[in-house]
N, C-alpha and C positions, 0 to 999 in steps of 0.2 A: 497262387503265390503273388502274381502280378496285381490282382485286385486287392490283396491285403496291403501291399506296399502303397498302392494308390489311395486306399482308404486311410491309411496311417498318415500319408502326406497331406491329404485333405483335412483330416482332423487337426493336424499340427498347424496348418495354415489358418484354419478357423479359430483355433485357440490363440495364436499369435495376433490375429487381427482384433479379436475381442479384448485382449490385454492392451493393445495399442489404443483402441477406442476408449477404454476405461481410463488409461493414463492421460489421454487428451482431455477427457471430461474433468478429471480431478484437477489438472493444471488450469483449465478454464475456470473452474469453481474457485480455486485459490486466487487467481488473478482478479476475478470479480469481487471477492471478499476484500482484497487489498484496496481495490479502487473504491469500494463502499466506505471503508475506514478512512481513506484519504479524503474523500468528499465530506464525510462527517467532521473531520478535524478542521478542514478549511471553512466549512459552514459555521463552526463554533468559534472561530477567531474573527472578531470584528476589527475593522480598521480603527486604529487608535486616533484619538483627537489631535495628537501632536503632528500627525501627517496632514499637511495643509495643501500640498500640491502633488500632482502625479509626476513621478520621476523614476528613472531606472534604479535609484538607490532604495526604492521602496520594495525591493524584492528580497526574500529570505529563502535560502536553500538549507534544508536540514536532513539529516539521516535520523529517523526516529524508529523506535521499537515500541510495539504495542504488545503487552503481555497477554496471557490467556484470560486475565480478569478485566482487560480493557484499559489498564493504566498505561499512559503514554510516557516514554522516556526519551530524552534527546541524547543521541550519541555524538553527533557533530552538528554544528550550525555555522552558517556564513551569511553575512550581510554587510553591505557598505555603510549601513546606518547602525551605529552601536546602540542607540536608544531603541530602535526597532528590534534589534537582535535580542536585547534584554527583555523587551515586552513579549516577544514570541516564546522565549524560553520559559518565562513565568506562566504564560497561558498554557503551553503544552505540558509543563510539569504538574500543573494542577488540573489536568483534564483526564476524564475517564470516558471512553467510548464504548459502544456496543461490543461485547466480546465475540470473537469469532471462534473461540475455543482453543486457539493455538497462538503461540507467539509469532509476530510478524515484524519484519524489519524492511523499511523501504525509504526511498528518497521522497521528500516533500518539498514542493516549490510553491511559495505563496507570493503573489503579486498584489500589494495593497494599492488601492486606487480610491481617490476622493470622488464621492458622488458623481 
């Protein structure tokens, strides 16, 4: 009887640890996928010609959503530079990135710098 309880406890512990490892791996994969999409978006938006000097107002913060087909949608966007804000909205709304197979929503921060 004692060995049956010990065996059951060991099996339960092994099962719980394998589930925890699996969940950690899935979370890590999702985080890496988001980071890859974020990098692809930033790489595809060039610094506009109207930015002539480096300044803190050249920063844009946005909450974006990438659907399962890779289409980018802007949920919220903030910038001290209204012209830069409009430029980024236009760039993002016309962008399609590699699809990760599922919809993702995340914060995107872009700091534009002149050469």
